[in-house]
VMD Tcl script that draws the C-alpha trace (Angstrom):
set ca {
  {20.45 -46.43 17.64}
  {17.49 -48.58 16.70}
  {15.28 -47.31 13.88}
  {11.81 -48.77 13.62}
  {10.68 -49.72 10.12}
  {7.74 -47.28 10.16}
  {9.66 -44.27 11.46}
  {11.78 -42.11 9.18}
  {15.43 -41.70 9.97}
  {16.31 -38.49 11.84}
  {17.57 -35.69 9.60}
  {21.30 -35.45 9.19}
  {23.12 -32.25 10.05}
  {24.57 -31.94 6.56}
  {25.65 -28.30 6.00}
  {24.72 -28.60 2.32}
  {21.09 -29.26 3.31}
  {20.79 -26.23 5.58}
  {18.46 -23.52 4.32}
  {20.55 -20.65 5.68}
  {24.34 -20.57 5.62}
  {24.66 -17.57 7.93}
  {22.65 -15.31 10.23}
  {22.86 -12.65 7.53}
  {21.06 -14.99 5.09}
  {18.42 -15.73 7.71}
  {17.93 -12.01 8.38}
  {17.66 -11.32 4.65}
  {15.01 -14.06 4.38}
  {13.02 -12.63 7.32}
  {13.18 -9.15 5.85}
  {12.06 -10.42 2.46}
  {9.07 -12.13 4.09}
  {8.26 -8.96 6.06}
  {8.45 -6.93 2.85}
  {6.21 -9.38 0.97}
  {3.59 -9.44 3.72}
  {3.73 -5.66 4.12}
  {3.11 -5.33 0.38}
  {0.22 -7.77 0.72}
  {-1.22 -5.77 3.64}
  {-0.84 -2.50 1.72}
  {-2.68 -3.99 -1.26}
  {-5.52 -5.24 0.94}
  {-5.78 -1.93 2.77}
  {-5.74 0.05 -0.50}
  {-8.44 -2.13 -2.05}
  {-10.55 -1.82 1.10}
  {-10.18 1.97 1.27}
  {-10.98 2.29 -2.44}
  {-14.18 0.29 -2.01}
  {-15.12 2.35 1.02}
  {-14.55 5.62 -0.82}
  {-16.84 4.51 -3.65}
  {-19.49 3.52 -1.12}
  {-19.26 6.93 0.57}
  {-19.67 8.67 -2.80}
  {-22.66 6.46 -3.67}
  {-24.20 7.13 -0.24}
  {-23.82 10.91 -0.60}
  {-25.24 10.82 -4.12}
  {-28.26 8.84 -2.95}
  {-28.91 11.19 -0.05}
  {-28.88 14.13 -2.48}
  {-31.71 12.65 -4.55}
  {-34.61 15.15 -4.73}
  {-36.83 13.40 -7.26}
  {-40.43 14.18 -6.12}
  {-41.86 10.88 -7.41}
  {-39.52 8.35 -5.86}
  {-36.87 10.40 -4.01}
  {-38.26 9.84 -0.49}
  {-38.41 6.05 -0.80}
  {-35.06 6.02 -2.60}
  {-33.33 8.03 0.14}
  {-34.81 5.70 2.75}
  {-33.89 2.37 1.17}
  {-30.71 2.83 -0.85}
  {-28.52 4.74 1.66}
  {-29.48 2.33 4.46}
  {-28.66 -0.59 2.14}
  {-25.31 0.99 1.23}
  {-24.56 1.47 4.93}
  {-25.32 -2.20 5.58}
  {-23.11 -3.14 2.63}
  {-20.33 -0.93 4.05}
  {-20.52 -2.73 7.40}
  {-20.48 -6.13 5.67}
  {-17.47 -5.10 3.53}
  {-15.65 -3.98 6.66}
  {-16.39 -7.23 8.46}
  {-15.25 -9.28 5.47}
  {-12.04 -7.24 5.03}
  {-11.05 -7.61 8.69}
  {-9.86 -11.27 8.64}
  {-7.51 -10.73 5.68}
  {-6.05 -7.56 7.16}
  {-5.63 -9.19 10.58}
  {-4.00 -12.28 9.04}
  {-1.45 -10.15 7.17}
  {-0.69 -8.23 10.40}
  {-0.28 -11.50 12.33}
  {2.14 -12.86 9.73}
  {4.16 -9.63 9.85}
  {4.23 -9.94 13.66}
  {5.51 -13.49 13.29}
  {8.39 -12.52 11.02}
  {9.28 -9.52 13.19}
  {9.44 -11.84 16.20}
  {11.76 -14.13 14.28}
  {13.93 -11.17 13.26}
  {14.08 -9.84 16.82}
  {14.95 -13.28 18.15}
  {17.77 -13.62 15.64}
  {19.19 -10.21 16.52}
  {19.02 -10.94 20.26}
  {20.32 -14.52 20.21}
  {23.41 -13.78 18.14}
  {25.20 -11.00 20.06}
  {27.92 -10.45 17.46}
  {25.47 -10.20 14.60}
  {23.01 -8.15 16.65}
  {25.69 -5.60 17.55}
  {26.77 -5.28 13.92}
  {23.16 -4.67 12.96}
  {22.69 -1.99 15.64}
  {25.78 -0.11 14.46}
  {24.18 0.69 11.10}
  {23.12 4.36 11.17}
  {19.89 3.76 9.23}
  {18.56 1.19 11.66}
  {17.43 1.56 15.23}
  {16.05 -0.70 17.92}
  {12.65 0.96 17.45}
  {12.49 -0.24 13.82}
  {13.24 -3.83 14.76}
  {11.08 -3.97 17.89}
  {7.64 -5.53 18.05}
  {6.23 -2.38 19.64}
  {7.40 -0.16 16.80}
  {6.10 -2.34 14.03}
  {2.77 -2.99 15.80}
  {2.16 0.73 15.98}
  {2.85 0.98 12.27}
  {0.20 -1.70 11.62}
  {-2.44 -0.02 13.77}
  {-3.94 2.02 10.91}
  {-4.68 -1.06 8.83}
  {-6.03 -2.92 11.85}
  {-8.29 -0.10 13.04}
  {-9.66 1.07 9.69}
  {-12.30 -1.68 9.23}
  {-13.63 -1.07 12.74}
  {-13.70 2.69 12.28}
  {-15.54 2.36 8.97}
  {-17.98 -0.11 10.53}
  {-18.87 2.49 13.16}
  {-19.09 5.18 10.50}
  {-21.49 3.06 8.41}
  {-23.67 2.25 11.42}
  {-23.92 5.97 12.09}
  {-24.74 6.78 8.44}
  {-27.34 4.00 8.29}
  {-29.06 5.24 11.43}
  {-28.87 8.81 10.13}
  {-30.52 7.82 6.82}
  {-33.34 6.12 8.72}
  {-33.67 8.92 11.28}
  {-34.22 11.50 8.55}
  {-37.43 9.67 7.57}
  {-38.96 9.55 11.03}
  {-41.90 11.94 11.01}
  {-41.48 14.85 13.39}
  {-44.22 15.25 16.01}
  {-46.58 18.17 15.50}
}
mol new
graphics top color blue
foreach p $ca { graphics top sphere $p radius 0.5 }
foreach p [lrange $ca 0 end-1] q [lrange $ca 1 end] { graphics top cylinder $p $q radius 0.2 }
display resetview
């Protein structure tokens, strides 16, 4: 084998240099990554929902303003601004939530591939009473991620509605 001076030598298949010594170690690594990313997704979703709940409270408080001197202008400008801010928060939260979901999908695919490519290990895994094929399938885990994925879009629609409602209340009625 001829090695060119500018090309590195191919890696050696030294067992001591392997990252995983068994399929069980590989599965444990995949599950640890899934756990870490799920924790990350939960943190992002919780922070997003907390921010949205504060915005809803602020919106409702602004709409309840009955100050005769500046209440009408206040209830026109501030709730519509909060609604716009809610949409912008939703749009900025979406990429982080989607990225976490995509990474979880990646690790689940790796886990499923491992369980399917190693029949002996896969069968041992399926014999555990706490685990089922549904839990390790991409379909099952994607459904579990759907709440986090849909929430920014649902709140965006909600804020558009509330913004339009705040503006609509100030349209003078004919007659």
